[in-house]
Backbone as a printed PyTorch tensor [residue, N CA C, xyz], in Angstrom:
tensor([[[-53.7420,  46.9270,  31.4340],
         [-53.7360,  46.5110,  30.1270],
         [-53.7280,  44.9420,  30.2020]],

        [[-52.6720,  44.4690,  31.2540],
         [-52.4500,  42.8560,  31.4980],
         [-53.9680,  42.3190,  31.8240]],

        [[-54.6200,  43.2260,  32.9490],
         [-55.7190,  42.4860,  33.6410],
         [-56.8450,  42.4330,  32.6450]],

        [[-56.8690,  43.3020,  31.8720],
         [-57.8880,  43.4550,  30.6920],
         [-57.7870,  42.4030,  29.8250]],

        [[-56.6230,  42.0690,  29.3310],
         [-56.3200,  40.8880,  28.4030],
         [-56.2780,  39.3940,  29.0610]],

        [[-56.0400,  39.2820,  30.2190],
         [-56.2390,  38.1920,  30.7980],
         [-57.8400,  37.7360,  30.9580]],

        [[-58.5200,  38.9690,  31.5920],
         [-59.7000,  38.8300,  31.4760],
         [-60.7520,  38.5760,  30.1560]],

        [[-60.1580,  39.1220,  29.1430],
         [-60.6390,  38.8450,  27.6850],
         [-60.3140,  37.6900,  27.2080]],

        [[-58.9820,  37.0250,  27.4960],
         [-58.8230,  35.6810,  27.2280],
         [-59.5610,  34.6430,  28.0500]],

        [[-59.7180,  34.5450,  29.2750],
         [-60.8580,  33.9450,  30.1320],
         [-62.2120,  33.9590,  29.4670]],

        [[-62.4850,  35.1560,  29.2120],
         [-64.1290,  34.9230,  28.2530],
         [-64.1200,  34.4210,  27.2600]],

        [[-63.2270,  34.5560,  26.2240],
         [-62.9360,  34.1830,  24.9250],
         [-62.7870,  32.5520,  25.2570]],

        [[-62.0820,  31.9030,  26.1510],
         [-61.8050,  30.8390,  26.4560],
         [-63.1180,  30.0700,  26.5720]],

        [[-64.1560,  30.4550,  27.3600],
         [-65.5750,  30.3420,  27.7040],
         [-66.2450,  29.9580,  26.2060]],

        [[-66.1140,  30.7490,  25.3570],
         [-67.0040,  30.6570,  24.2280],
         [-66.4040,  29.6620,  23.3630]],

        [[-65.0330,  29.4400,  23.3650],
         [-64.4830,  28.2050,  22.6590],
         [-64.7210,  26.8100,  23.2830]],

        [[-64.8000,  27.0540,  24.6150],
         [-65.1000,  25.7170,  25.5480],
         [-66.5460,  25.3630,  25.2590]],

        [[-67.3900,  26.1520,  25.2780],
         [-68.8930,  26.1560,  25.1680],
         [-69.1390,  25.3880,  23.7120]],

        [[-68.7180,  26.0540,  22.7830],
         [-68.6810,  25.3520,  21.3400],
         [-67.9930,  24.0000,  21.3720]],

        [[-66.9200,  23.9470,  21.9370],
         [-66.0970,  22.7300,  21.6310],
         [-66.9810,  21.6910,  22.1100]],

        [[-67.3180,  21.7830,  23.3570],
         [-67.9710,  20.5510,  24.3330],
         [-69.3410,  20.2330,  23.7520]],

        [[-69.9200,  21.1900,  23.0550],
         [-71.2390,  20.9000,  22.2540],
         [-71.0720,  20.3620,  20.8810]],

        [[-69.8750,  20.6970,  20.2100],
         [-69.6450,  20.1150,  18.9410],
         [-69.0140,  18.6680,  19.0530]],

        [[-68.4540,  18.4120,  20.2980],
         [-68.0350,  16.9460,  20.5590],
         [-69.1880,  16.1260,  20.8640]],

        [[-70.1810,  16.8430,  21.5550],
         [-71.3820,  16.0600,  21.7400],
         [-72.0940,  15.7390,  20.3610]],

        [[-72.0080,  16.4840,  19.6250],
         [-72.8650,  16.3760,  18.2780],
         [-72.2290,  15.3590,  17.2030]],

        [[-70.6180,  15.3220,  17.5010],
         [-69.9850,  14.3860,  16.7010],
         [-70.1830,  13.2250,  17.1220]],

        [[-70.1030,  12.8660,  18.4220],
         [-70.3460,  11.6340,  19.0720],
         [-71.5740,  10.9330,  18.6970]],

        [[-72.5780,  11.9090,  18.4810],
         [-74.0190,  11.5430,  18.2880],
         [-73.9950,  11.1770,  16.8130]],

        [[-72.9190,  11.4080,  15.9150],
         [-73.2110,  11.3940,  14.5190],
         [-72.4630,  10.1100,  13.8550]],

        [[-72.0190,  10.3980,  12.6330],
         [-71.5700,   8.9330,  12.1570],
         [-70.2290,   8.7500,  12.5370]],

        [[-69.6600,   7.4250,  13.0750],
         [-68.4180,   7.4190,  13.8820],
         [-67.4900,   6.4580,  12.6900]],

        [[-67.5330,   6.8960,  11.5370],
         [-66.3420,   6.6340,  10.6360],
         [-65.2060,   7.5210,  10.7240]],

        [[-64.3990,   7.4880,   9.8220],
         [-63.2890,   8.0000,   9.8470],
         [-63.4110,   9.5770,  10.0540]],

        [[-64.2980,  10.1980,   9.1530],
         [-64.1920,  11.8250,   9.2870],
         [-65.1020,  12.2090,  10.6090]],

        [[-65.7770,  11.3710,  10.7610],
         [-66.8130,  11.1790,  12.0920],
         [-65.8930,  11.5810,  13.4860]],

        [[-64.9650,  10.3740,  13.4800],
         [-63.8480,  10.4490,  14.6020],
         [-63.0120,  11.7740,  14.3880]],

        [[-62.5400,  12.0010,  13.3090],
         [-61.9170,  13.3770,  12.9940],
         [-62.4200,  14.5370,  13.7270]],

        [[-63.7940,  14.6220,  13.5090],
         [-64.3330,  15.5460,  14.1170],
         [-64.5970,  15.5570,  15.6700]],

        [[-64.7960,  14.6350,  16.1750],
         [-64.6650,  14.2980,  17.4620],
         [-63.2250,  14.6510,  18.1430]],

        [[-62.2130,  14.1130,  17.5620],
         [-61.0400,  14.6340,  18.0730],
         [-60.8910,  15.9790,  17.7950]],

        [[-61.2000,  16.5630,  16.8170],
         [-60.9650,  18.1590,  16.6150],
         [-61.7550,  19.0560,  17.7610]],

        [[-63.1560,  18.4600,  17.9930],
         [-63.8510,  19.2130,  19.0300],
         [-63.3630,  18.9060,  20.2560]],

        [[-62.8720,  17.8350,  20.6030],
         [-61.9740,  17.3390,  21.7420],
         [-60.8180,  18.2700,  22.0880]],

        [[-59.8280,  18.5300,  21.1470],
         [-58.7470,  19.1360,  21.0880],
         [-59.1920,  20.8400,  21.6230]],

        [[-60.2490,  21.5190,  20.9440],
         [-60.5140,  22.7000,  21.2080],
         [-60.9280,  22.8020,  22.5940]],

        [[-61.8620,  21.7750,  23.2080],
         [-62.2300,  21.6310,  24.4700],
         [-61.0050,  21.6690,  25.3920]],

        [[-60.0480,  20.9300,  25.1150],
         [-58.7120,  20.8280,  26.0110],
         [-58.0320,  22.3020,  25.8840]],

        [[-57.8870,  23.0610,  24.8600],
         [-57.4090,  24.1170,  24.4290],
         [-58.2260,  25.0540,  25.5220]],

        [[-59.7010,  25.0950,  25.5030],
         [-60.2440,  26.2370,  26.2850],
         [-60.0830,  25.8330,  27.7830]],

        [[-59.8340,  24.4250,  28.0920],
         [-59.5830,  24.2740,  29.7340],
         [-58.1480,  24.6760,  30.0720]],

        [[-57.3220,  24.6510,  29.3550],
         [-55.7200,  25.0600,  29.4440],
         [-56.0270,  26.7500,  29.7340]],

        [[-56.9450,  27.2730,  28.7820],
         [-57.0180,  28.9180,  28.8650],
         [-57.7870,  29.1620,  30.2800]],

        [[-58.9070,  28.4790,  30.4750],
         [-59.6240,  28.6090,  31.5670],
         [-58.8100,  28.7340,  32.9240]],

        [[-58.1130,  27.4540,  33.1560],
         [-57.4020,  27.5030,  34.1280],
         [-56.2090,  28.3550,  34.4210]],

        [[-55.4580,  28.5970,  33.4770],
         [-54.4190,  29.5910,  33.7330],
         [-55.0230,  31.0380,  33.9760]],

        [[-55.8650,  31.3520,  33.1490],
         [-56.3670,  32.7440,  33.4410],
         [-57.2550,  32.8920,  34.7110]],

        [[-57.7570,  31.7940,  34.8500],
         [-58.7490,  31.7950,  36.1330],
         [-58.0330,  31.8620,  37.4080]],

        [[-56.7840,  30.9700,  37.4510],
         [-56.1290,  31.0430,  38.4500],
         [-55.2130,  32.5100,  38.6620]],

        [[-54.5640,  32.7500,  37.2810],
         [-54.1090,  34.4910,  37.4990],
         [-55.1400,  35.3300,  38.0810]],

        [[-56.2620,  35.2970,  37.4860],
         [-57.1260,  36.4000,  38.0060],
         [-57.4840,  36.3210,  39.4860]],

        [[-58.1100,  35.0960,  39.8590],
         [-58.4140,  34.8820,  41.1890],
         [-57.2830,  34.8540,  42.2070]],

        [[-55.9810,  34.1620,  42.0830],
         [-55.1560,  34.0440,  42.9210],
         [-53.7650,  34.9170,  42.4280]],

        [[-53.6560,  35.6050,  41.5150],
         [-52.1710,  36.1390,  40.9690],
         [-52.4500,  37.6890,  41.2820]],

        [[-53.2710,  38.0630,  41.6810],
         [-53.1490,  39.6250,  41.7930],
         [-53.7790,  40.4120,  40.4010]],

        [[-54.2970,  39.7060,  39.8960],
         [-54.7230,  40.2670,  38.4350],
         [-56.1910,  40.9160,  38.5210]],

        [[-57.0170,  40.6110,  39.4600],
         [-58.1800,  41.0330,  39.3240],
         [-58.5890,  41.6740,  40.9470]],

        [[-59.8650,  41.0940,  41.2430],
         [-60.3220,  41.9140,  42.7280],
         [-59.4910,  41.2520,  43.7080]],

        [[-58.6890,  40.1830,  43.7070],
         [-57.8160,  39.8170,  44.9050],
         [-58.6950,  38.4990,  45.4700]],

        [[-57.7160,  37.6450,  46.0990],
         [-58.1470,  36.3000,  46.5700],
         [-59.4960,  36.3850,  47.5220]],

        [[-59.3230,  37.1450,  48.2720],
         [-60.2670,  37.4000,  49.4150],
         [-61.5760,  37.6090,  48.7230]],

        [[-61.8170,  38.5150,  47.6450],
         [-63.1050,  38.6960,  47.0750],
         [-63.4630,  37.3150,  46.6080]],

        [[-62.7520,  36.4840,  46.0470],
         [-63.3120,  35.1260,  45.4910],
         [-63.4920,  34.1280,  46.6790]],

        [[-62.7200,  33.8410,  47.7140],
         [-62.8950,  33.0160,  48.5070],
         [-64.1080,  33.1920,  49.3660]],

        [[-64.5820,  34.1700,  49.3170],
         [-65.5650,  34.8180,  50.2880],
         [-66.9300,  35.0120,  49.8510]],

        [[-66.9330,  34.2730,  48.4990],
         [-68.0950,  34.7710,  47.2990],
         [-68.7400,  33.1760,  47.2570]],

        [[-70.0920,  33.1200,  47.7210],
         [-70.7200,  31.8270,  47.5080],
         [-70.9140,  31.5910,  46.2270]],

        [[-71.0720,  32.4810,  45.2200],
         [-71.2020,  32.2610,  43.8230],
         [-69.9930,  31.8920,  43.2160]],

        [[-68.7480,  32.2640,  43.4680],
         [-67.4240,  31.9090,  43.0920],
         [-67.2930,  30.5450,  43.5070]],

        [[-67.7760,  29.8720,  44.9360],
         [-67.3870,  28.5540,  45.3520],
         [-68.4570,  27.6490,  44.5490]],

        [[-69.6400,  28.0940,  44.2670],
         [-70.3190,  27.4720,  43.3540],
         [-70.0040,  27.2230,  41.8290]],

        [[-69.1970,  28.0540,  41.4750],
         [-68.7500,  28.2260,  40.3190],
         [-67.6050,  27.2590,  40.2430]],

        [[-66.7470,  26.9950,  41.2570],
         [-65.6970,  26.1200,  41.2650],
         [-66.2690,  24.6350,  41.5060]],

        [[-67.2570,  24.4640,  42.1390],
         [-68.0430,  23.1640,  42.3800],
         [-68.4580,  22.6420,  40.8640]],

        [[-68.9430,  23.5120,  40.0930],
         [-69.1660,  23.3900,  38.8700],
         [-68.1260,  22.8190,  38.1950]],

        [[-66.8000,  23.4660,  38.1210],
         [-65.6540,  23.4180,  37.4830],
         [-65.1020,  21.9860,  37.8450]],

        [[-65.1850,  21.7940,  38.8930],
         [-64.7110,  20.3260,  39.7200],
         [-65.6540,  19.1500,  39.0830]],

        [[-66.7370,  19.4660,  38.9810],
         [-67.7530,  18.4920,  38.3860],
         [-67.3920,  18.2620,  37.0310]],

        [[-67.2830,  19.2920,  36.1790],
         [-67.0000,  19.1630,  34.7600],
         [-65.7740,  18.3670,  34.6900]],

        [[-64.6590,  18.7500,  35.3610],
         [-63.3600,  18.0400,  35.4130],
         [-63.3540,  16.5150,  35.8090]],

        [[-64.5540,  16.2230,  36.9570],
         [-64.6710,  14.7040,  37.1620],
         [-65.1850,  14.1800,  36.0340]],

        [[-66.1510,  14.6320,  35.5760],
         [-67.0300,  13.9310,  34.2480],
         [-65.9880,  13.9240,  33.3320]],

        [[-64.9580,  14.5830,  32.9880],
         [-63.9740,  14.4560,  32.0400],
         [-63.3140,  13.2210,  31.9540]],

        [[-62.9230,  12.5590,  33.0980],
         [-62.2710,  11.4630,  33.0940],
         [-62.4810,  10.5940,  32.4360]],

        [[-63.4860,  10.1150,  32.1160],
         [-64.1720,   8.9300,  31.1630],
         [-63.7570,   9.3430,  29.5940]],

        [[-64.1540,  10.5220,  29.3940],
         [-63.8710,  10.9240,  27.7590],
         [-62.5140,  11.0380,  27.4730]],

        [[-61.6110,  11.6270,  28.6400],
         [-60.3110,  11.4560,  28.2350],
         [-59.6170,  10.1500,  27.9230]],

        [[-59.9970,   9.1000,  28.6810],
         [-59.3870,   8.0550,  28.9030],
         [-59.9730,   7.1950,  27.3000]],

        [[-61.2440,   7.2200,  27.4140],
         [-61.8150,   6.6040,  26.0770],
         [-61.3360,   7.1100,  24.8120]],

        [[-61.1400,   8.6480,  24.7080],
         [-60.6870,   9.0830,  23.6240],
         [-59.4240,   8.9410,  23.2710]],

        [[-58.7250,   8.9440,  24.1370],
         [-57.1310,   8.4480,  24.1780],
         [-56.9810,   7.1270,  23.2880]],

        [[-57.7310,   6.2470,  23.7760],
         [-57.8630,   4.9200,  23.2790],
         [-58.1820,   4.9580,  21.9660]],

        [[-59.3810,   5.6030,  21.4840],
         [-59.8950,   5.6360,  20.3050],
         [-58.7150,   6.4380,  19.3620]],

        [[-57.9820,   7.3730,  19.6950],
         [-56.7700,   8.2170,  19.0250],
         [-55.8130,   7.2450,  18.7950]],

        [[-55.4400,   6.2330,  19.9460],
         [-54.4480,   5.2230,  19.5590],
         [-54.6950,   4.2690,  18.5380]],

        [[-56.0280,   3.6750,  18.6470],
         [-56.4550,   2.7250,  17.8910],
         [-56.6830,   3.4840,  16.3810]],

        [[-57.3150,   4.4680,  16.1060],
         [-57.3280,   5.1530,  14.8780],
         [-56.0790,   5.1170,  14.1850]],

        [[-54.9220,   5.9880,  15.2500],
         [-53.7140,   6.1610,  14.5630],
         [-52.9570,   4.8230,  14.1120]],

        [[-53.3890,   3.5560,  14.9320],
         [-52.3760,   2.3850,  14.3000],
         [-53.1870,   1.5520,  13.3940]],

        [[-54.4960,   2.3860,  12.6720],
         [-55.2250,   1.7860,  11.7500],
         [-56.2270,   0.6620,  12.2080]],

        [[-56.3400,   0.5200,  13.2810],
         [-57.2400,  -0.2860,  13.8110],
         [-58.4440,   0.1050,  14.0730]],

        [[-59.5630,  -0.9100,  14.3430],
         [-60.7220,  -0.3720,  14.3740],
         [-61.2400,   0.1770,  15.8410]],

        [[-62.0910,   1.0260,  15.9880],
         [-62.1920,   1.7930,  17.1610],
         [-63.6140,   1.6530,  17.7390]],

        [[-63.4880,   0.9590,  18.8810],
         [-64.9500,   0.4230,  19.5820],
         [-65.4420,   1.8190,  20.3090]],

        [[-66.5420,   2.1210,  19.2010],
         [-67.1450,   3.2790,  19.7500],
         [-68.6250,   3.1270,  20.5610]],

        [[-68.6520,   2.2660,  21.0950],
         [-70.0710,   1.7410,  21.9820],
         [-70.1640,   2.4910,  23.2560]],

        [[-69.2200,   3.4100,  23.5280],
         [-69.2390,   4.1380,  24.5910],
         [-69.6240,   5.6030,  24.1040]],

        [[-69.8320,   5.9030,  22.6910],
         [-69.9980,   7.1280,  22.1290],
         [-71.5560,   7.8380,  22.7060]],

        [[-72.5930,   7.0210,  22.8940],
         [-73.6910,   7.8660,  23.5870],
         [-73.4640,   8.2600,  24.9900]],

        [[-72.7190,   7.3850,  25.7320],
         [-72.6510,   7.8040,  27.0590],
         [-71.7160,   9.2600,  27.1020]],

        [[-70.4400,   9.2980,  26.2370],
         [-69.6330,  10.1720,  26.1680],
         [-70.5800,  11.6080,  25.9150]],

        [[-71.5000,  11.4280,  24.7690],
         [-72.4550,  12.6400,  24.2650],
         [-73.1860,  13.2890,  25.5100]],

        [[-73.6690,  12.0680,  26.5300],
         [-74.5690,  12.4550,  27.6160],
         [-73.5020,  13.4070,  28.3560]],

        [[-72.3230,  12.7790,  28.9320],
         [-71.4970,  13.5830,  29.5010],
         [-71.2200,  14.7190,  28.9970]],

        [[-71.0130,  15.0170,  27.7390],
         [-70.7140,  16.6050,  27.1030],
         [-71.7940,  17.3890,  27.3220]],

        [[-73.2800,  16.9660,  27.1120],
         [-74.4320,  17.5900,  27.3780],
         [-74.1810,  18.1780,  28.8160]],

        [[-74.0800,  17.2010,  29.6720],
         [-74.0420,  17.5460,  31.1920],
         [-72.9340,  18.6840,  31.4440]],

        [[-72.0880,  18.4680,  30.7820],
         [-70.7410,  19.6910,  30.8670],
         [-71.0410,  20.8090,  30.3560]],

        [[-71.9990,  20.5140,  29.2360],
         [-72.3270,  21.9160,  28.3200],
         [-73.3780,  22.7810,  29.4050]],

        [[-74.0670,  22.0220,  30.0480],
         [-75.1200,  22.7120,  30.8800],
         [-74.3510,  23.2470,  32.1550]],

        [[-73.2590,  22.6610,  32.5890],
         [-72.4060,  23.1670,  33.5980],
         [-71.7210,  24.4540,  33.4070]],

        [[-71.3610,  24.6280,  32.1130],
         [-70.2530,  25.7370,  31.5440],
         [-71.3940,  26.7260,  31.6300]],

        [[-72.8060,  26.4660,  31.2270],
         [-73.8550,  27.5520,  31.1540],
         [-73.9930,  28.0800,  32.6050]],

        [[-74.2700,  27.2190,  33.5040],
         [-74.4080,  27.5700,  34.8240],
         [-73.2700,  28.4740,  35.3560]],

        [[-71.9450,  28.1400,  35.1670],
         [-70.8330,  28.8110,  35.5490],
         [-70.9080,  30.0920,  34.7520]],

        [[-71.3130,  30.4600,  33.7270],
         [-71.7000,  31.8630,  33.2380],
         [-72.7380,  32.6880,  34.0790]],

        [[-73.6740,  31.9980,  34.2780],
         [-74.6250,  32.6680,  35.0400],
         [-74.0390,  32.9280,  36.5370]],

        [[-73.2770,  32.0480,  37.1920],
         [-72.8750,  32.3600,  38.4500],
         [-71.7930,  33.5360,  38.3170]],

        [[-70.9610,  33.3760,  37.2830],
         [-70.1510,  34.4840,  37.1380],
         [-70.5490,  35.6650,  37.1380]],

        [[-71.6850,  36.0180,  36.1070],
         [-72.2700,  37.3470,  35.8590],
         [-72.8690,  37.5760,  37.2650]],

        [[-73.4250,  36.6700,  38.0990],
         [-74.1010,  37.3010,  39.4030],
         [-72.9660,  37.8210,  40.1540]],

        [[-71.7220,  37.1750,  40.3360],
         [-70.7110,  37.5530,  41.0230],
         [-69.9710,  38.7650,  40.5610]],

        [[-69.9760,  38.9360,  39.4790],
         [-69.3940,  40.3920,  38.8040],
         [-70.3840,  41.3370,  39.1470]],

        [[-71.5660,  41.2420,  39.5430],
         [-72.3390,  42.3200,  40.1230],
         [-72.6670,  42.4010,  41.4900]],

        [[-71.7850,  41.6680,  42.2780],
         [-71.7120,  41.8270,  43.9570],
         [-72.5530,  40.7850,  44.4870]],

        [[-73.4060,  39.6500,  43.5830],
         [-74.1290,  38.9200,  44.4330],
         [-73.3140,  37.8320,  45.1810]],

        [[-73.4760,  37.0900,  46.0880],
         [-72.9030,  35.9230,  46.5970],
         [-71.9370,  36.3420,  47.6020]],

        [[-71.3700,  37.5300,  47.7900],
         [-70.3430,  37.9060,  48.7040],
         [-70.9940,  37.7660,  50.0980]],

        [[-70.2060,  37.2360,  50.9110],
         [-70.3280,  37.5190,  52.3380],
         [-69.1030,  37.8170,  53.0130]],

        [[-69.2630,  38.4410,  54.2640],
         [-68.3110,  38.7390,  55.1910],
         [-67.3070,  38.0520,  55.6720]],

        [[-66.3000,  38.1780,  55.5740],
         [-65.3600,  37.2400,  56.6050],
         [-63.7910,  37.1090,  56.2260]]])
């Protein structure tokens, strides 16, 4: 039951994350007034929740003995490609994290928010969306036995 629950949470986190990063992109392209900033922050919060769920359940599944076993994953080229996508998503997230923390702090203090970076953050979110979709494609191939190598 635990294996099933963790796998289900991992997949649900995928849906949450995909919706959240796309919603963040759309909000960044919309009105950047107080309600617009609220939409950005809400979508970003859900993106963070999904990342936390992905990481904890993914580590448990791949390295915690809850799924096929570590050897299965580390000897699978599709898994390694999936992890490369994850690493790229994480690296791309550095600028949005830093920028949105600044925006949140300014908004909390009642100061004006410098939103000039919004178009760039929207582009980053679009790339991250594509990478999440690619991760799904890689994971479904992996689940069907593709990418395995001996060793």
